[in-house]
N, C-alpha and C positions, 0 to 999 in steps of 0.2 A: 604393412599395418596401413589401415583406412578409418581418417576421420568421417564420422560423419556430422554432420548442424541438421535441426530439426526444429520447427515453430509450431508451438499448435498455439489455439485460443479458443477456450468453452467457456461459458454461462456469465454468472451475478455475484452481484452483494458483494463478498469479499474478494479482493482481487490475491492471486498467490501469483508467484516470480521465481519461476523452478531454473536452476538450472545444473545441470548434471555430468558428471565424466564415469562414464563404465572402464572399468580394465579389465580385459578377460584375454583369454590365450592368443589369439593375432589379432583384436583388434581393438585403437581404441577408440569410442565413441564420447563426442562431446554435445549434449542433446542443451538447448537453450528455448527454455517453453515459459512462455505465457497463458496461466490459465486461469480463465473465470467460474468460481465453480460458490457453490449455493454455501452447505459448507464442511465439507470432509472432500480429502485426497487422499486416492490412491497412489499410495510407489511401484510403478510398473516391473521392478523385479519382483520374480517369482523367488521364492523361498519352498521349495516344492516337500522337504526332508528334514534338513538342520541348517537353521543360520541367525544371524541376529539383525535388529536394527536399532542405532546409536545416533542418538543427539547427542551433536557440542564432545562428540570424542567419548561421549559414556552412554552403556546398554540399556535401552529402553524395551527394548522385548525380544526374546528368545522362544525356538523353535528347536527340538534337540526330538528326532525322531518324530516329527508329526505332532508332538505336544507341545503346545504352547504357554507360556506365560508372558502377558504384554500388561502387567499391574504392578512392575517394579521399581516404577519412578512417579510419584505422589504428582509429579506434573502433567504425566497422559495418564493417569489412572483413568479408568472408562470410558474413554476415550479411542484407546489407540486398542487395534484388535486387528489379527491374523484368521483368511481365511481357509481353513486344510479345502475348500476344494481348487480354490485357486492359490494358494501360497502367495497370495500378495497379503501386504499390510497396509491396511487403510487408517488414519489419522480423522477424526473428527470433531466436531463442534470447534473450529479452529480459531486462534484466535491471533493477533496481532503479535503476541511474546513467542508463540510459538514460531516467531524467524529464525532461521539459524539454520546448521549446517548437520544434515542427516544421512546416514549411508547405511547401506542395506546389503549384508551382504549372502550370500549362499555358502555353503560348505563344505556339502557332496551334491550329489550325482551333478544338477548342470552347476558347475563353480564361477559363481561372480559375484564381482564386489563392484557397487557403483555407489556414486556420492549423487549430494543434492546438497542445492543452494537455496530456503526458500523465502520466499516472503511474505508474509501476510498484510496487507490494508484496508481498512475501513474505508465506504465513502463517504469522503467527506461534508459536513454541514454549510450550510445556508453561512457566509460574513455578516456580520451586522456591522452598520455603520453609523457612530457618532459624530457629533460637532460641536466643538466652541467657537462661536461664530466672531464674535469681536475679538481680534488675538492679537490687535495693535494697535497704540494708542490712537492713531489718526483713523483706526477704522477700516483698515484696505486689503487684508488680510483674513482668512480664516482657515481653520487649524481644525482637520478631521480624523478622525482613528478608525482606524479597520479592523476586528477582532473576531478571531472565531479562538474554539477550545484546540489548543495544538494534540497531533497524533503523527507519530512516525511518519518521513518522508512527506510531511508536505510544505507545500510554503505558499504564498500571500504575497502576492501583486497590489501597485493599484497603478490602471487603466487612462490612460485620455487618446482615443482612437487608433486603438491597436499600439500605440508606446508602451512601453513602461518605467510609468516615471520612480516608482518604488520597488524594495522587495525586501524579504526577510523568510530565515528559516525557520524550520521548528529541532529546536532544542533538547525536550524534556516534555513527556508524557504529560496530558491531562492537566498541563497549564494553558491560563488562557495566553495566545500570542497574538499581539498588538501591532501595526503597520501605521505611522502617523502618514500626515501630509498636509502640508502647509501651501495654496497659494496665494494671488491675488482676490480678488471679489472680481468674477467673472459678470458680462450683460445676462447669459447663458445657456452655463455649458455642462454635459455630463461628466464623470468620471466614475470609472468600476475599478471595484476588488474584488481582483481572482483567488479565489482560494484552491489550488489541485495537487494531486499526487498522483501516482502512474494510476489508479484506478478513477479518477474521477475528478471533476471540477465545476463549479458550482459558482456565481457574481452574485453581487450586490451593487445596481446602478444607483446614485446620486444626482440629485438634480440637484448643482451648486446653489443655484439661484435662489432655490426653497429653502438648503440648507442654511443657509447664511442668512437668511433675513427670514425667516420663520422654524426655527429653532426645534420645535414644540409642535411642529405636522414635517414630520420626516417621509419625503416622496422618496419610493426605495419599490425600486422591483427585480424579485429571483428569477433568473433564469440559468439556461443550463450551458457556459461557452465547450462548445467542440474543439476537439484541439488533434490535428490526425498528425499521427508520426509515419514517416515514410522511413521503407529499411530497402538500403538502394547498394 
């Protein structure tokens, strides 16, 4: 038995994080794939004659003697296609709700069954920072709120000088995710709110002196924070 590990990186927009394992007569193949693609994914398991593709255990596409039916599931209608030349299934117009487990099986000729775990993410929006400047009776504290529309896999951070002060993760989709911060009024300091997911990250940097004393004229900069991941 042979175990093969593969990592692939490609394109833009949505992020597909795909893990798959393949069972055949003499090999056990595990493939961990990070794929950046425009809006579609072609599953690399060929079904040249007869076979199926399943999503979370239910059939969403069938090929029988080179005749295909990929319109059986309303969720994937007009988005799942089978190519009779290559024998490959392609899922287009990808959405975050397409995340989950897929199984492609060829039951004739080259018999193979391969499982995929697909994760689809959106690029994150820039977070918004608001203030309620006089949050204490002696006017020494400032309260801030960093907000963003929640998506799957999203995490929100407050940073100062590369140190994490506070963080929270998303629990529901399309809700507003908030992260508060309360600090003593400084002379002149910058704090950064970062929103990130496995695809992308964006920041909003706020000058706290400006926010505390002139909350009507918030001074905010949007920029990209580059995060490097090392695989060792």
